[in-house]
C-alpha positions as CSV (number, residue, x, y, z in Angstrom):
1,M,88.8,56.0,113.0
2,P,91.2,58.2,111.0
3,T,92.2,61.5,112.4
4,T,91.6,65.0,110.9
5,I,95.3,65.2,110.0
6,R,95.0,62.2,107.7
7,S,92.0,63.8,106.0
8,I,93.9,67.0,105.5
9,V,97.0,65.4,104.0
10,Y,95.1,63.0,101.7
11,L,92.6,65.4,100.1
12,T,95.1,68.4,100.1
13,V,97.5,66.3,98.0
14,C,94.6,65.6,95.7
15,A,94.0,69.3,95.5
16,L,97.6,69.7,94.4
17,L,97.3,67.2,91.7
18,L,93.9,68.2,90.3
19,P,93.6,72.0,90.7
20,T,92.1,73.4,87.5
21,W,89.6,71.3,85.5
22,A,86.7,73.5,86.5
23,A,88.5,76.5,85.3
24,A,90.1,75.0,82.1
25,Q,89.4,77.1,79.0
26,Q,91.8,75.8,76.4
27,L,89.2,73.8,74.4
28,T,86.6,76.6,74.3
29,T,87.7,78.5,71.3
30,L,88.4,75.3,69.4
31,E,84.9,74.2,70.1
32,T,83.3,77.4,68.7
33,S,84.8,76.9,65.2
34,N,82.4,75.9,62.4
35,Y,85.0,73.2,61.6
36,A,85.2,71.9,65.1
37,G,82.9,69.0,64.2
38,L,82.9,66.4,66.9
39,S,84.7,68.7,69.4
40,S,81.8,71.2,69.4
41,V,79.3,68.7,70.8
42,H,80.8,69.1,74.3
43,L,80.1,72.9,74.3
44,N,76.7,72.8,72.7
45,P,75.3,69.6,71.3
46,S,73.2,71.4,68.7
47,S,76.4,72.6,67.0
48,I,77.0,69.4,65.0
49,A,73.9,70.0,62.8
50,D,74.9,71.8,59.6
51,S,78.6,71.4,60.5
52,R,81.1,72.2,57.8
53,W,82.2,68.5,57.9
54,G,80.2,65.7,56.5
55,G,81.6,63.5,59.3
56,M,84.6,63.2,61.6
57,V,86.6,60.4,63.2
58,Q,88.4,61.5,66.3
59,I,91.6,59.6,67.2
60,G,92.2,61.6,70.3
61,L,92.0,65.2,71.6
62,G,92.8,66.5,75.0
63,S,94.1,69.2,77.3
64,M,96.4,69.0,80.2
65,Q,97.1,71.3,83.1
66,F,100.3,71.6,85.0
67,S,101.3,72.7,88.6
68,P,104.5,72.8,90.6
69,N,103.4,69.7,92.5
70,P,105.9,66.8,92.4
71,V,103.4,64.2,93.4
72,G,101.4,62.4,90.7
73,V,97.9,61.1,91.5
74,E,97.0,57.6,90.4
75,T,94.1,58.5,88.2
76,L,96.1,60.9,86.0
77,L,97.7,59.6,82.8
78,L,101.3,60.6,82.2
79,R,101.5,61.5,85.9
80,S,105.3,61.0,86.0
81,E,106.0,63.5,83.2
82,R,107.3,67.0,83.9
83,L,107.3,70.4,82.2
84,V,109.9,73.0,82.9
85,S,108.3,76.5,82.7
86,G,109.4,79.8,84.2
87,G,112.2,78.0,86.1
88,Q,109.8,75.6,87.7
89,S,109.3,71.8,87.3
90,L,105.6,71.3,86.7
91,G,103.7,68.0,86.8
92,V,100.5,66.9,85.2
93,S,97.7,68.2,87.4
94,A,94.4,67.9,85.4
95,Q,93.2,66.4,82.2
96,D,90.3,66.6,79.8
97,L,91.0,63.7,77.4
98,R,88.6,62.9,74.5
99,G,89.1,59.5,73.2
100,P,87.9,57.7,70.1
101,G,84.7,59.2,68.6
102,V,82.7,59.6,65.4
103,M,80.3,62.2,64.0
104,M,78.2,61.9,60.9
105,Q,75.9,64.3,59.1
106,F,72.6,63.1,57.7
107,R,71.8,65.7,55.1
108,P,70.2,68.0,55.0
109,R,69.3,68.7,58.6
110,H,70.5,66.0,60.9
111,A,73.6,64.8,62.6
112,A,74.6,62.3,65.2
113,A,77.8,61.6,67.2
114,F,79.4,59.1,69.6
115,T,82.0,60.4,72.0
116,T,84.3,59.1,74.8
117,R,85.9,61.3,77.4
118,Y,88.1,61.2,80.6
119,R,87.8,64.1,83.0
120,S,89.6,65.1,86.2
121,A,87.8,67.8,88.1
122,V,88.5,69.8,91.3
123,S,87.2,72.8,93.2
124,L,89.7,74.4,95.5
125,T,88.3,77.6,97.1
126,S,91.1,78.1,99.6
127,G,94.3,76.6,101.1
128,G,96.5,77.3,98.1
129,A,99.5,78.2,100.3
130,L,99.0,75.0,102.3
131,T,99.0,72.9,99.2
132,D,102.2,74.6,98.0
133,W,103.9,73.7,101.3
134,L,102.8,70.1,101.2
135,G,103.9,69.9,97.6
136,G,107.5,70.6,98.6
137,N,107.7,74.4,98.4
138,P,108.2,75.4,102.1
139,A,107.5,79.1,102.2
140,A,106.3,81.1,105.2
141,F,102.5,81.4,105.2
142,S,99.5,81.7,107.4
143,A,96.0,80.5,106.2
144,T,92.6,79.8,107.5
145,N,90.1,77.1,106.5
146,L,90.2,74.8,103.5
147,S,87.3,73.9,101.1
148,F,88.0,71.4,98.4
149,S,86.2,68.8,96.2
150,T,87.6,66.5,93.5
151,N,86.2,64.2,90.9
152,T,87.5,62.0,88.2
153,F,85.2,60.1,85.8
154,T,84.8,58.9,82.2
155,E,81.8,59.2,80.0
156,Y,80.3,57.7,76.8
157,G,78.0,60.1,75.0
158,V,75.5,59.7,72.2
159,S,74.4,63.0,70.6
160,Y,71.8,64.0,68.1
161,A,71.1,67.4,66.6
162,A,68.7,68.7,63.9
163,S,67.5,71.9,62.5
164,V,63.9,72.7,63.4
165,L,63.5,76.1,61.7
166,D,64.8,77.2,58.3
167,I,62.8,80.1,57.1
168,Q,64.7,82.5,54.9
169,K,66.9,84.6,57.3
170,H,66.2,82.6,60.4
171,Y,67.7,79.2,61.2
172,L,67.3,77.3,64.5
173,K,68.8,74.0,65.5
174,V,68.6,71.9,68.6
175,G,70.5,69.0,70.0
176,G,71.1,66.8,73.0
177,T,73.6,64.3,74.4
178,V,72.9,61.4,76.7
179,K,76.0,60.2,78.6
180,L,76.8,57.1,80.5
181,L,79.2,58.0,83.3
182,R,81.8,55.9,85.1
183,G,83.0,57.3,88.4
184,I,86.8,56.8,89.0
185,Q,87.2,59.0,92.1
186,T,85.3,61.5,94.2
187,G,86.1,63.3,97.4
188,Y,85.7,66.5,99.4
189,L,87.2,68.2,102.4
190,N,85.9,71.1,104.4
191,V,88.2,72.2,107.3
192,A,87.7,75.0,109.7
193,G,90.9,76.2,111.4
194,T,94.3,77.8,110.9
195,F,97.5,76.7,109.3
196,S,100.9,78.4,109.7
197,A,104.6,77.7,108.9
198,P,107.8,79.6,108.8
199,A,110.0,79.8,105.7
200,S,111.7,76.5,106.7
201,G,110.1,74.6,109.5
202,N,107.2,72.6,110.6
203,L,103.6,73.1,109.8
204,A,101.5,74.1,112.7
205,Y,97.7,73.6,112.7
206,A,94.8,74.3,115.0
207,L,91.6,72.9,113.6
208,T,88.1,73.3,115.1
209,S,86.3,70.8,112.7
210,A,86.9,68.6,109.6
211,D,84.4,66.9,107.3
212,Y,85.6,64.7,104.5
213,A,84.8,61.9,102.1
214,V,86.9,59.9,99.6
215,S,86.0,57.0,97.3
216,D,87.8,53.7,97.1
217,P,91.6,54.5,97.5
218,A,92.5,51.0,96.6
219,F,90.9,51.3,93.2
220,T,92.8,54.5,92.3
221,E,96.1,53.1,93.4
222,K,95.9,50.3,90.8
223,F,94.3,52.6,88.2
224,S,95.9,52.1,84.7
225,A,95.7,53.8,81.3
226,T,93.2,51.2,80.0
227,D,90.8,51.7,82.9
228,W,89.6,55.1,81.7
229,L,87.6,53.5,79.0
230,L,87.3,49.8,80.1
231,G,86.9,47.9,83.2
232,T,84.9,48.3,86.4
233,S,84.7,51.5,88.4
234,P,83.6,52.6,91.9
235,G,80.8,54.8,90.6
236,S,78.2,54.9,87.8
237,G,75.6,57.3,86.6
238,T,74.0,59.2,83.7
239,G,74.0,62.7,82.5
240,F,72.8,64.8,79.6
241,D,73.5,68.1,77.7
242,L,70.9,70.2,75.9
243,G,71.5,73.0,73.5
244,L,70.1,75.3,70.8
245,T,71.6,77.6,68.3
246,Y,70.0,80.4,66.4
247,E,71.6,81.8,63.3
248,F,70.7,85.0,61.5
249,R,71.3,84.6,57.7
250,P,70.5,87.8,55.9
251,Q,72.0,86.5,52.6
252,H,70.6,83.0,52.9
253,E,69.7,82.8,49.2
254,L,73.5,82.9,48.3
255,Y,74.0,79.6,50.1
256,R,71.2,77.6,48.5
257,Y,71.0,75.7,45.3
258,P,68.1,73.7,43.6
259,L,68.0,70.0,44.3
260,N,65.2,67.5,44.0
261,G,62.6,70.2,43.5
262,R,63.5,72.6,46.3
263,Q,66.2,75.0,47.4
264,V,68.7,73.3,49.8
265,P,71.5,74.8,51.8
266,D,75.1,74.4,50.5
267,V,76.6,72.1,53.1
268,A,80.1,73.4,52.5
269,K,79.4,77.0,53.3
270,T,79.0,78.9,56.6
271,K,75.9,80.9,56.2
272,Y,75.2,83.1,59.2
273,R,76.1,86.7,59.9
274,L,75.3,86.3,63.6
275,R,75.1,83.2,65.8
276,L,73.7,82.8,69.3
277,G,74.0,79.6,71.2
278,L,72.5,78.5,74.6
279,A,73.3,75.2,76.3
280,L,73.0,73.5,79.6
281,I,75.7,70.9,79.9
282,D,76.7,68.4,82.6
283,V,73.3,67.7,84.0
284,G,73.4,64.5,85.9
285,S,75.2,62.6,88.7
286,I,77.4,59.7,89.6
287,R,76.6,57.3,92.5
288,Y,79.4,55.7,94.4
289,G,78.5,52.6,96.3
290,A,81.4,52.8,98.8
291,V,82.7,56.2,100.0
292,Q,84.8,56.5,103.1
293,T,83.6,59.4,105.2
294,Q,84.7,61.0,108.5
295,R,83.8,64.0,110.7
296,A,86.3,65.1,113.3
297,G,86.4,67.7,116.0
298,A,89.1,70.1,117.3
299,K,92.7,69.0,116.9
300,T,96.1,70.8,117.2
301,G,99.7,69.7,116.3
302,T,102.7,70.0,114.0
303,L,103.9,68.2,110.9
304,A,107.4,68.3,109.2
305,L,107.9,67.6,105.5
306,R,110.5,65.0,106.3
307,D,107.7,62.9,107.9
308,L,106.3,62.2,104.4
309,G,109.5,60.3,103.4
310,G,109.4,61.1,99.7
311,P,106.4,59.1,98.5
312,T,105.2,59.7,94.9
313,T,101.5,58.8,95.1
314,T,98.6,59.8,97.4
315,T,98.3,56.3,98.7
316,A,102.0,56.3,99.5
317,Y,101.6,59.6,101.4
318,L,98.9,58.0,103.6
319,A,101.1,55.0,104.2
320,A,104.0,57.2,105.3
321,L,101.8,59.3,107.6
322,R,99.9,56.5,109.3
323,P,102.7,55.1,111.6
324,R,104.1,58.6,112.4
325,L,100.7,60.1,113.3
326,G,99.1,57.0,114.7
327,L,96.4,56.9,112.0
328,T,94.9,53.6,112.8
329,D,91.1,54.2,112.8
330,V,89.0,53.0,109.9
331,P,86.5,55.5,108.3
332,V,82.9,54.7,107.8
333,T,81.9,53.5,104.3
334,V,78.6,54.8,102.8
335,A,77.0,55.3,99.4
336,Q,77.3,58.9,98.0
337,T,76.1,60.7,94.9
338,Y,78.3,63.3,93.1
339,T,76.3,65.9,91.1
340,L,78.0,67.1,88.0
341,P,78.8,70.8,87.9
342,T,75.8,71.8,85.7
343,T,77.0,74.7,83.5
344,L,75.2,77.3,81.5
345,V,76.9,78.1,78.2
346,V,76.2,81.3,76.2
347,Q,77.8,81.7,72.8
348,L,77.8,84.8,70.6
349,D,79.6,84.7,67.3
350,G,79.8,87.2,64.4
351,R,81.0,86.7,60.9
352,L,83.4,89.4,59.8
353,S,84.2,88.0,56.3
354,E,84.2,84.7,54.4
355,S,86.8,83.2,56.8
356,W,87.2,85.6,59.8
357,F,84.9,85.5,62.9
358,A,84.8,87.1,66.3
359,G,83.1,85.5,69.2
360,A,82.6,85.2,72.9
361,V,81.7,82.3,75.2
362,L,80.4,82.6,78.7
363,K,80.4,79.6,81.1
364,S,78.9,79.7,84.5
365,N,78.4,77.1,87.3
366,D,78.6,77.0,91.0
367,L,82.4,76.7,90.9
368,A,83.4,79.5,88.5
369,T,82.4,82.0,85.8
370,Q,84.5,82.0,82.7
371,L,84.6,84.2,79.7
372,S,86.5,83.7,76.4
373,V,86.6,86.5,73.8
374,G,88.6,86.7,70.6
375,P,88.9,86.5,66.8
376,R,89.5,83.5,64.7
377,Y,90.3,82.4,61.2
378,E,88.8,79.2,59.9
379,S,88.8,77.2,56.7
380,P,88.7,73.5,55.7
381,G,92.4,73.2,55.9
382,A,93.2,75.3,58.9
383,D,91.9,77.1,62.0
384,F,93.7,79.8,64.0
385,A,92.3,81.7,67.0
386,V,93.7,84.1,69.6
387,S,91.5,84.6,72.6
388,G,91.5,86.3,76.0
389,H,90.2,84.2,79.0
390,Y,88.9,85.4,82.3
391,D,88.3,83.1,85.2
392,S,86.5,84.3,88.4
393,R,88.5,81.8,90.5
394,F,91.8,83.5,89.6
395,S,90.6,87.0,88.9
396,T,93.1,87.3,86.1
397,V,93.0,87.5,82.3
398,T,95.1,85.1,80.2
399,L,96.0,85.0,76.5
400,G,95.5,81.8,74.6
401,T,95.6,80.4,71.1
402,H,94.9,77.3,69.1
403,L,96.0,76.1,65.7
404,R,94.5,73.4,63.5
405,V,96.3,72.3,60.4
406,T,94.5,69.5,58.4
407,I,94.1,66.7,61.0
408,F,96.4,68.1,63.8
409,T,95.4,70.5,66.5
410,I,97.6,72.2,69.2
411,G,97.0,75.1,71.5
412,A,97.4,76.8,74.9
413,D,95.2,79.1,77.0
414,N,97.9,80.8,79.1
415,L,100.9,81.6,76.9
416,L,102.5,84.0,79.4
417,G,102.2,81.4,82.1
418,F,104.9,79.4,80.4
419,F,107.4,82.2,81.1
420,S,106.2,83.7,84.4
421,D,103.8,83.0,87.3
422,N,100.6,85.0,86.5
423,K,98.6,83.1,89.1
424,A,96.6,81.2,86.4
425,P,97.0,77.5,85.4
426,V,99.4,76.5,82.7
427,G,98.2,74.0,80.1
428,F,98.1,73.0,76.5
429,L,95.9,71.0,74.2
430,A,96.8,68.6,71.3
431,G,94.9,66.1,69.3
432,M,94.3,64.5,66.0
433,T,90.9,64.2,64.2
434,I,90.2,62.9,60.7
435,P,87.5,65.1,59.1
436,I,85.3,63.9,56.2
437,A,84.6,66.7,53.7
438,P,80.9,67.5,53.2
439,K,79.5,66.4,49.9
440,R,76.7,67.6,47.9
441,A,74.4,64.9,46.7
442,K,75.8,63.3,43.6
443,D,74.3,64.7,40.4
444,R,76.2,63.1,37.5
445,D,74.2,64.9,34.7
446,G,74.0,68.2,36.5
447,D,70.2,68.5,36.3
448,N,69.7,69.3,40.0
449,V,68.2,65.8,40.6
450,S,70.4,63.7,42.9
451,D,71.6,60.4,41.3
452,S,69.9,58.5,44.1
453,K,66.5,59.7,42.9
454,D,67.4,60.3,39.2
455,L,65.7,57.8,36.9
456,C,67.9,59.1,34.0
457,P,71.2,59.8,35.8
458,N,73.2,60.2,32.6
459,V,70.9,62.7,30.8
460,K,69.8,66.1,32.0
461,G,66.2,66.1,33.0
462,L,63.6,67.7,35.2
463,W,62.7,67.0,38.9
464,T,59.1,66.7,37.7
465,F,60.1,63.5,35.8
466,W,62.6,62.3,38.4
467,G,65.5,63.5,36.4
468,C,64.3,62.4,32.9
469,P,64.3,64.9,30.1
470,D,61.4,66.6,28.3
471,A,63.2,68.2,25.4
472,D,60.1,69.9,23.8
473,E,58.9,71.1,27.2
474,D,55.4,69.8,26.6
475,G,55.0,68.2,30.0
476,I,55.6,64.6,28.8
477,R,59.0,63.0,29.5
478,D,60.8,62.0,26.3
479,Q,60.7,58.3,26.9
480,D,56.8,58.5,27.0
481,D,56.7,61.1,24.2
482,A,56.0,59.9,20.7
483,C,57.4,63.2,19.4
484,P,60.1,64.2,21.9
485,N,61.3,67.2,19.9
486,E,57.8,68.7,19.2
487,K,55.4,70.0,21.7
488,G,52.1,68.1,21.9
489,P,49.3,67.2,24.3
490,K,49.0,64.0,26.4
491,E,46.1,62.9,24.3
492,T,48.4,62.5,21.3
493,N,51.3,61.1,23.4
494,G,53.2,64.3,23.2
495,C,52.9,64.8,19.5
496,P,51.6,68.1,18.1
497,D,48.0,68.3,16.9
498,A,47.5,71.7,15.5
499,D,43.8,71.1,14.5
500,G,43.0,69.2,17.6
501,D,41.5,66.2,15.8
502,G,43.5,63.6,17.9
503,I,45.9,62.8,15.1
504,F,49.6,63.6,15.4
505,D,50.6,66.4,12.9
506,K,53.3,64.1,11.5
507,N,50.6,61.6,10.7
508,D,47.9,64.1,9.8
509,A,47.4,64.7,6.0
510,C,45.6,67.9,6.9
511,P,47.4,69.2,10.1
512,N,45.6,72.5,10.1
513,E,42.1,71.2,9.6
514,A,40.3,68.8,11.9
515,G,39.3,65.6,10.3
516,P,38.6,61.9,11.2
517,Q,41.1,59.1,11.5
518,K,39.8,57.3,8.4
519,F,40.9,60.2,6.3
520,N,44.2,60.7,8.1
521,G,42.9,63.8,9.8
522,C,41.5,65.5,6.7
523,P,37.9,66.9,6.9
524,D,34.9,65.8,4.9
525,K,32.6,68.8,5.2
526,D,29.8,67.4,3.0
527,G,29.9,63.9,4.6
528,D,30.2,62.0,1.3
529,N,33.2,59.9,2.5
530,V,35.5,61.8,0.2
531,P,38.0,64.0,2.2
532,D,37.9,67.6,1.2
533,K,41.4,67.5,-0.1
534,D,40.4,64.9,-2.6
535,D,36.8,66.2,-3.1
536,E,36.2,68.1,-6.3
537,C,32.9,69.3,-4.8
538,P,33.8,69.7,-1.0
539,T,30.6,71.5,-0.1
540,A,28.1,69.1,-1.9
541,A,27.8,65.5,-1.0
542,G,28.7,63.3,-4.0
543,L,30.1,60.0,-5.1
544,P,33.7,58.8,-4.6
545,E,33.9,57.6,-8.2
546,L,33.0,61.1,-9.3
547,G,35.6,62.8,-7.1
548,G,33.0,63.5,-4.4
549,C,30.8,65.5,-6.7
550,P,27.0,64.8,-6.9
551,D,25.3,63.0,-9.8
552,T,21.7,63.9,-9.3
553,D,20.4,61.8,-12.2
554,R,22.7,58.9,-11.4
555,D,23.9,58.6,-15.0
556,G,27.6,58.4,-14.0
557,L,28.4,62.1,-14.7
558,K,28.9,64.6,-12.0
559,D,26.4,67.4,-12.1
560,S,29.0,70.0,-12.9
561,A,29.8,68.2,-16.1
562,D,26.2,67.1,-16.9
563,K,24.3,69.2,-19.3
564,C,21.2,67.5,-18.2
565,P,21.8,66.9,-14.4
566,S,18.1,66.1,-13.7
567,A,17.7,63.4,-16.3
568,P,19.9,60.3,-16.8
569,G,21.9,60.5,-20.0
570,L,24.9,59.4,-21.9
571,K,28.4,60.6,-21.2
572,E,28.8,60.8,-25.0
573,L,26.1,63.5,-24.9
574,A,27.5,65.2,-21.8
575,G,24.8,63.6,-19.7
576,C,21.8,64.3,-21.8
577,P,19.4,61.4,-22.7
578,L,18.4,60.3,-26.2
579,R,15.2,61.5,-27.6
580,P,12.7,58.6,-28.1
581,L,11.8,58.3,-31.7
582,T,10.4,54.8,-31.8
583,R,6.8,54.7,-33.1
584,P,5.7,51.1,-33.6
585,D,2.7,51.0,-36.0
586,S,0.0,48.4,-36.6
587,T,2.4,46.3,-38.6
588,Y,3.8,45.2,-35.3
589,S,2.1,42.9,-33.0
590,A,1.0,44.2,-29.7
591,Q,3.8,42.3,-27.9
592,E,6.4,43.7,-30.3
593,R,5.1,47.2,-29.8
594,T,5.3,46.8,-26.0
595,W,8.9,45.6,-25.9
596,L,10.1,48.0,-28.6
597,T,8.7,50.9,-26.6
598,Q,10.2,49.4,-23.3
599,L,13.6,48.9,-25.0
600,T,13.7,52.5,-26.3
601,T,12.8,53.9,-22.9
602,D,15.4,51.7,-21.1
603,W,18.2,52.8,-23.6
604,L,17.6,56.6,-23.6
605,A,20.4,56.9,-21.0
606,G,22.7,54.4,-22.8
607,F,23.1,50.7,-23.3
608,R,21.8,48.5,-20.5
609,A,22.1,44.7,-20.6
610,D,19.6,44.3,-17.8
611,S,16.7,45.8,-19.8
612,E,13.7,43.5,-20.2
613,G,13.1,44.9,-23.7
614,Y,16.7,43.9,-24.6
615,K,15.9,40.3,-23.6
616,Q,12.7,40.4,-25.7
617,A,14.7,41.8,-28.7
618,K,17.3,39.0,-28.5
619,A,14.5,36.4,-28.3
620,W,12.8,37.9,-31.4
621,G,16.1,37.7,-33.2
622,N,16.5,34.1,-32.4
623,L,13.0,33.4,-33.8
624,T,13.7,35.5,-36.9
625,P,16.9,34.2,-38.5
626,N,17.0,36.8,-41.3
627,G,15.6,39.6,-39.2
628,A,17.4,42.5,-37.5
629,V,16.8,45.0,-34.7
630,L,17.8,48.4,-36.2
631,L,19.1,51.1,-33.9
632,E,19.0,54.4,-35.8
633,F,20.6,57.4,-34.2
634,S,19.7,60.8,-35.8
635,G,20.8,64.3,-35.1
636,S,22.7,67.3,-36.5
637,D,26.1,66.7,-34.9
638,Q,27.9,64.0,-36.8
639,A,30.5,63.5,-34.1
640,E,27.9,63.0,-31.4
641,L,26.1,60.5,-33.6
642,L,29.2,58.5,-34.2
643,R,30.2,58.5,-30.5
644,V,26.7,57.3,-29.4
645,A,26.5,54.6,-32.1
646,A,30.0,53.4,-31.2
647,A,29.0,53.2,-27.5
648,F,26.0,51.1,-28.2
649,R,27.8,48.9,-30.6
650,D,30.6,48.3,-28.1
651,G,28.1,47.6,-25.4
652,L,26.2,45.0,-27.4
653,V,29.3,43.2,-28.5
654,A,30.6,43.2,-24.9
655,A,27.3,41.8,-23.6
656,Q,26.7,39.1,-26.1
657,G,29.9,38.5,-28.0
658,T,28.4,39.6,-31.3
659,L,26.4,42.5,-32.6
660,S,23.6,40.3,-34.2
661,P,20.7,40.5,-34.3
662,F,21.2,44.2,-33.8
663,K,22.3,46.8,-36.4
664,V,23.4,50.3,-35.7
665,A,23.0,53.2,-38.1
666,V,23.3,57.0,-38.0
667,N,21.2,59.5,-39.8
668,R,22.3,63.1,-39.9
669,R,19.5,65.6,-40.1
670,Q,18.6,68.9,-38.6
671,E,17.0,68.2,-35.2
672,P,17.9,69.0,-31.6
673,G,20.0,66.5,-29.7
674,V,20.3,62.8,-30.7
675,G,17.2,60.7,-31.2
676,L,16.9,56.9,-31.0
677,K,14.5,55.0,-33.2
678,I,14.3,51.2,-33.0
679,T,12.7,49.3,-35.8
680,L,12.5,45.6,-36.8
681,Q,13.7,44.4,-40.2
682,R,12.1,41.1,-41.2
């Protein structure tokens, strides 16, 4: 079984190599920027909703810490590189490396991301002087006890965030990340005892107890750059982050515009005056199936630096110590669970102007409390921040900065530490991300209806009609409007109908008076089937052939032009009938008297070919070759007599082709009207 000395050397060397991940702050101010995009998901997963980027592709972004330790641990990338700072040669001691990832906004309220990450973590609460001595800096010291834990793991994360409240001044978004964890290394050491050494000499130790555990050393020895994302690992587990962000937006209306029937936020603008974020990150654990553990009792002895033989890895250190110290025992192998350092994150951010902000971030877990405060400038093309950092582990304040220009980011959280030892870790960050600018929904015709929903994408229209126009604003889209430039009701397919008769004004012969379709919209008040506009007598039912005027006596003359409207008459007499003057005497047979009287009566209103008396007269004429039927018109008005005589003459000729056996004569004499007398000439 390994001795306590082996435990001390192995895990103390790890402490030298991984001293500061739990205290690292250099990514914090970068993560608070509204243009952080994918980076912000690690600080608060709700941040990616309503990000200033429509999407982001991360090529790589990471931070490194440096210490004066000359030994590189197998799980650290670039472990052989050195940084000369303040006259010291510093080696890579901790890393937070963020690999390929992608974020995408799903407008207007949702976002998702996929991330990859490599993390080296350690908690060293005492024994700093001891680790310096083992790291090749033999200075006189005296120390008691040593408490240390270390972890290295990778993670794959899937994040989702969405806004859940957007009511005028108040905006709230929530988010979460689910992480698949791959454990690379875990270990801890708790030693009770004393350690002392002169300025140049051997290390003396007097230990009362030691308790340690370390995962598969063979795996870490062969660990390569590709193993941090791919391949098998000693441990596996799951974790998650949860977060919410509240934003106070007193001028919210300035950052909205109409789209698809509602007011939507401008995706390119930062809208809050004050932002408050709360998150619980790194909730979860990693289970290792094979962890070497050992508990040892009291032990005393000495150790010289030359006994280590100049190895460059932790495994080589153990190999050098084993034959010198007689470390031949094999530790017990058991399963063990490492719990992530669950951290509460509180963010407070205020907007000073369009591009200037001031904020503070507090992180707290069982290992440390960290506070970052400072102003920053941000824009789509560049970010710049200066921040002060306080870490309870070091009880010191450091000054840091970061700068992003287009796709490149650099920064450091302890600028003074590069020039002098201020008891805080020295580190820097660098990376490259490719942001995708946010885009408003395409609206080719500028009608506030997105092209994806616009049925008329090349013509300005209304959301009511899915982007199609309604030029006359009558509530009927132009393509369904028979009169697109004139307001009209649906009943007339959008054409105006001023009189409401159901006929478009453009087709309505009387657009201001209601009328039936058969008269093209003109009224017929008297119901005589003659529209008022064509009706000479619009208030009295009449005959179409008389211009809509009545003809009470049915003699073919409208009453207004008929001097005798109640009795059928001749138009030559202005509608008045002839006076019957026929007086057949006894010289006529009874039959002749009958049809002469009938013929006179039938012709008082003018010539009629359908008269039964007319038929009898023609028959009489046929039987009396030399006879004639004499029509004698008498009256005082010569012109009237001639007009009436001509009318009868024309009627007879038209009806029978000849005037015979009729004769027409006029007799002017003083008597009222015009009289008709029919006699027979034998």
